[in-house]
C-alpha positions, 0 to 999 in steps of 0.5 A: 881798639886797645885799652891803654893802661896806666903805668903801675896801674894794675899793681896799684889796683891789686893793692887797693883791692887787697886792703878793701877785702873783708878777710884782710890779709896783711902779709898778702897786701904787704907783698902787693905794696912791695910790688907796687913800690918796685914798679914805681921805682923801676918806671920812675913814677913821680905821681899817681892821679885818678881820672874820670872814666867818662870825660863827658861828666867833667871837662875840667878833669881833662887838663894834664900836666907834664 
């Protein structure tokens, strides 16, 4: 079974991981930020949202809009 991936999810994850490293590289993170920005503009992303990995933990987070 294939795992679905969020739109621009990899770009967002790469940027978050970049800013959390102990050897913070501002130039690298800026490139990743610009990559994420390009992705959200190209794919017309309006909003990001984090969801539970395990839906059994909280049934309330299953509500989706739009």
